[in-house]
C-alpha positions in Angstrom: 22.5 -20.5 -48.7 23.1 -16.8 -47.9 20.5 -14.6 -46.5 20.1 -11.2 -48.2 21.9 -8.5 -46.3 18.7 -6.6 -45.3 16.7 -9.6 -44.3 16.9 -10.4 -40.6 17.4 -14.0 -39.5 14.6 -15.5 -37.5 15.2 -16.5 -33.9 15.2 -20.1 -35.0 17.8 -19.5 -37.7 20.0 -17.5 -35.3 19.8 -20.3 -32.8 20.7 -22.9 -35.4 23.7 -20.9 -36.7 25.0 -19.9 -33.3 24.3 -23.2 -31.6 22.3 -21.6 -28.8 19.0 -19.9 -28.1 19.4 -16.1 -28.4 16.4 -15.4 -26.1 17.2 -15.6 -22.4 14.6 -17.4 -20.3 13.7 -20.7 -18.8 11.7 -23.8 -19.6 8.3 -24.1 -17.8 6.6 -27.3 -16.7 4.5 -27.2 -19.9 7.7 -27.3 -22.0 7.2 -23.8 -23.4 10.0 -21.4 -23.3 9.4 -18.5 -20.9 11.5 -15.5 -21.9 12.8 -12.8 -19.7 10.5 -10.3 -21.4 7.5 -12.5 -20.6 8.5 -12.7 -16.9 9.1 -8.9 -16.7 5.7 -8.3 -18.3 3.9 -10.5 -15.8 5.7 -8.9 -12.9 4.7 -5.5 -14.3 1.1 -6.6 -14.4 1.2 -7.6 -10.8 1.0 -11.3 -11.5 3.8 -12.1 -9.2 3.1 -9.5 -6.5 4.3 -10.7 -3.1 1.6 -12.1 -0.8 1.5 -12.5 3.0 -0.7 -14.4 5.4 -2.5 -12.7 8.3 -1.4 -14.5 11.4 -4.9 -14.0 13.0 -7.3 -14.8 10.2 -5.1 -17.1 8.1 -6.1 -15.4 4.9 -3.6 -14.5 2.2 -3.5 -11.0 0.7 -1.1 -8.8 -1.2 1.5 -7.3 1.0 0.0 -3.8 0.4 -3.3 -4.9 1.9 -1.8 -6.0 5.2 0.0 -4.3 8.2 3.4 -5.5 9.3 4.3 -5.8 13.0 7.9 -5.9 14.1 9.7 -6.3 17.4 12.3 -4.0 19.0 15.5 -5.4 20.5 13.8 -5.5 23.9 10.9 -7.5 22.6 8.3 -4.7 22.2 5.8 -5.3 19.4 5.4 -2.2 17.3 3.6 -1.3 14.0 5.7 -1.1 10.9 3.1 0.2 8.4 5.7 1.0 5.7 7.3 -2.5 6.1 10.8 -1.0 6.3 12.0 -2.1 9.7 14.8 -4.7 9.8 14.4 -8.0 11.5 11.6 -10.4 11.7 8.0 -9.3 11.0 4.5 -10.7 11.2 1.5 -9.5 9.1 -2.1 -8.8 10.1 -5.1 -7.9 7.9 -7.9 -7.5 10.5 -9.9 -4.4 11.6 -9.2 -2.5 14.8 -12.2 -4.1 16.6 -11.0 -7.6 15.6 -7.5 -6.8 16.8 -8.8 -5.5 20.1 -10.7 -8.7 20.6 -7.7 -10.8 19.6 -5.6 -9.0 22.2 -8.2 -9.3 24.9 -8.5 -13.1 24.4 -4.8 -13.7 24.1 -5.0 -14.8 20.4 -2.6 -12.2 19.2 0.0 -13.2 21.8 -0.2 -16.8 20.8 0.0 -16.0 17.0 3.0 -13.7 17.5 4.7 -16.3 19.7 4.4 -18.8 16.8 5.4 -16.3 14.2 8.5 -15.1 16.1 9.3 -18.7 17.2 9.0 -18.2 21.0 10.9 -14.9 21.3 10.2 -12.9 24.4 7.4 -10.4 23.5 5.6 -7.5 25.1 2.4 -6.3 23.4 1.4 -2.7 24.3 -2.1 -2.3 25.4 -2.5 0.6 23.1 -1.2 -1.3 20.0 -4.5 -0.7 18.1 -4.2 3.0 18.7 -0.6 3.0 17.7 -1.4 1.3 14.5 -4.2 3.7 13.7 -1.9 6.7 14.4 0.8 5.2 12.2 -1.6 4.6 9.3 -3.0 8.1 9.6 0.5 9.5 9.6 1.3 7.5 6.4 -1.8 9.0 4.7 -1.0 12.6 5.7 2.7 12.2 4.8 1.6 11.1 1.3 -0.8 14.0 1.0 1.9 16.3 2.0 4.3 14.9 -0.6 1.7 15.3 -3.3 0.9 18.9 -2.2 4.6 19.8 -2.4 4.8 18.3 -5.9 1.8 20.4 -7.0 -0.6 17.5 -7.5 -2.8 18.2 -4.5 -5.5 20.9 -4.6 -7.3 22.5 -1.6 -10.1 25.1 -1.5 -13.6 24.5 -2.7 -13.5 27.1 -5.6 -10.2 25.9 -6.9 -11.3 22.2 -6.7 -14.7 22.9 -8.4 -13.0 24.7 -11.3 -10.5 21.9 -11.9 -13.2 19.2 -11.4 -15.5 20.7 -14.0 -12.6 20.9 -16.4 -12.0 17.1 -16.0 -8.7 17.7 -14.3 -9.5 15.9 -11.0 -8.8 12.2 -10.6 -9.4 11.8 -6.9 -11.7 13.8 -4.5 -12.0 13.7 -0.7 -13.8 15.5 2.1 -13.0 16.0 5.7 -15.0 14.0 8.2 -16.7 17.2 9.4 -17.3 18.8 6.0 -20.8 20.2 5.4 -22.9 17.8 3.3 -24.0 20.6 1.0 -20.4 21.4 0.1 -19.6 17.8 -0.5 -22.6 17.4 -2.9 -21.6 20.5 -4.9 -18.0 19.3 -5.4 -19.2 15.7 -6.1 -21.5 17.0 -8.8 -18.8 19.1 -10.4 -16.5 16.1 -10.4 -19.1 13.9 -12.1 -19.7 16.6 -14.8 -16.0 16.9 -15.5 -15.6 13.1 -15.8 -18.8 12.8 -17.8 -20.1 10.4 -15.2 -23.4 12.1 -14.4 -25.9 9.7 -12.9 -23.2 7.3 -11.9 -23.3 8.1 -8.2 -19.6 8.9 -8.2 -18.6 10.7 -5.0 -15.5 11.7 -3.1 -14.0 9.8 -0.2 -15.0 11.0 3.3 -11.7 10.8 5.2 -11.5 9.7 8.8 -9.9 13.1 9.6 -11.6 16.3 10.4 -10.6 19.7 9.0 -8.4 20.5 12.0 -6.3 17.4 11.6 -6.0 17.9 7.8 -5.0 21.6 8.4 -2.3 20.7 10.8 -1.0 17.9 8.7 -0.8 20.0 5.5 0.2 23.3 7.1 -2.8 25.1 5.6 -5.8 26.8 7.2 -9.2 25.3 7.1 -8.6 22.3 4.8 -12.0 20.8 4.2 -11.8 19.4 0.7 -8.9 17.7 -1.2 -8.3 16.7 -4.8 -5.6 15.1 -6.8 -4.9 16.0 -10.4 -3.0 12.9 -11.6 -4.0 9.3 -11.5 -0.5 8.2 -10.6 -0.7 10.4 -7.4 -4.1 8.8 -6.6 -2.6 5.3 -7.0 0.2 6.2 -4.6 -2.3 7.4 -2.0 -4.5 4.4 -2.5 -2.2 2.0 -0.7 -2.0 3.8 2.7 -5.5 5.0 2.5 -6.9 1.6 1.8 -5.1 0.1 4.8 -6.4 2.9 7.1 -10.0 2.6 6.0 -10.0 -1.2 6.2 -8.5 -1.0 9.7 -11.2 1.4 10.7 -13.9 -1.0 9.2 -14.7 1.3 6.3 -13.6 -0.7 3.2 -16.6 0.4 1.2 -15.1 3.9 1.0 -12.1 2.6 -0.9 -12.1 2.3 -4.6 -9.9 3.0 -7.7 -9.8 6.6 -8.9 -13.0 7.4 -10.6 -14.7 4.1 -9.9 -18.3 4.8 -8.9 -19.0 1.4 -7.4 -16.6 1.9 -4.5 -15.3 -1.6 -4.6 -11.9 -2.2 -3.0 -9.3 -2.4 -5.7 -7.0 -5.3 -6.2 -3.6 -4.6 -4.7 -0.9 -5.1 -7.3 1.9 -5.2 -4.7 4.6 -2.8 -5.4 7.1 -4.6 -3.2 10.2 -6.2 -4.5 9.1 -9.3 -6.6 12.4 -10.9 -5.6 11.6 -10.8 -1.9 13.0 -14.1 -0.6 10.0 -14.7 1.6 7.4 -14.1 -1.1 8.0 -17.3 -3.1 5.4 -19.9 -4.0 4.0 -21.7 -1.0 5.1 -19.1 1.4 2.8 -18.8 4.4 3.6 -15.2 4.8 3.6 -15.5 8.6 7.0 -13.9 9.2 9.8 -12.0 7.5 13.3 -13.3 7.7 15.8 -10.9 9.4 17.6 -8.5 7.1 20.8 -9.6 8.7 21.8 -12.4 11.1 20.4 -11.6 14.5 18.8 -8.4 13.4 15.5 -7.9 15.3 13.5 -4.7 15.7 14.3 -1.4 14.1 16.2 1.8 14.4 14.9 5.3 13.4 17.2 7.9 12.1 18.4 10.1 14.9 17.9 7.5 17.6 20.4 5.3 19.2 20.2 1.5 18.4 18.0 -0.4 20.8 15.9 2.7 21.8 12.2 1.8 22.0 10.1 3.7 19.5 6.4 3.8 20.4 5.3 5.2 17.0 5.2 4.3 13.3 8.6 2.8 12.3 9.2 5.3 9.5 6.8 8.2 8.7 8.1 9.5 5.5 6.9 7.8 2.3 9.4 7.9 -0.5 8.4 8.3 -4.1 
């Protein structure tokens, strides 16, 4: 029986005539066919976001919610907050005070020895400070990128105008900003978002106006605002890590979310990461190449110790 020229064959009929299933995919344990499109949709929704396990608490979390530690060729443990350093890596999800306690009691040394399988390690006494500095640098680098792309606003009057017009998706204040100025901008933001009475307020950053001014190359930066939700989401990952490390998770929330709850981390890492599979403990990362341990920064000779964030520029 011929099918009319303009009538499309069903997938079942196509499979019957060609002798094979036209839809790529794989069979699941339930016997249902999982198509490539279904897999891609789930990955896009964050269903298969890579997870890691904190070597100190044993708790699992999305990779974006943890901090990676790597070791240099001479065995020095260093923060890799952007998770880009080659070689083996271990993950932690504790606060700064918890990390300091773990270092003082020797728990971090034991956990790292297990994660790196007995490799010779040297833990800097100022590791917590190094991590905090690296996290701050990641946040300010991201703010700088958004400013250069025209998505970051500074200046109270300019922010207030955009906020009342509903064009602000994220609002923040310097640590030493005047409470009265914060309240005025918070109110303008609520009006623009039609969220009056919700209690929606901007984030108080762990940086004062001097630090923000230096980081952004502007004078007297007290208040900041982002005009696109995509920019706010890009900033959310490094800022969430920083606030959690400083024991301020209540300040973190999705753009425009008045309850201030910490958002779920979708994990924008590579879903095909070989050490992100089911059942992975997330303790360590496999080396990027045989025998590769530690990291190299651009402009430095291999093996040179870097007592700083592994890489400080966040790419779009």
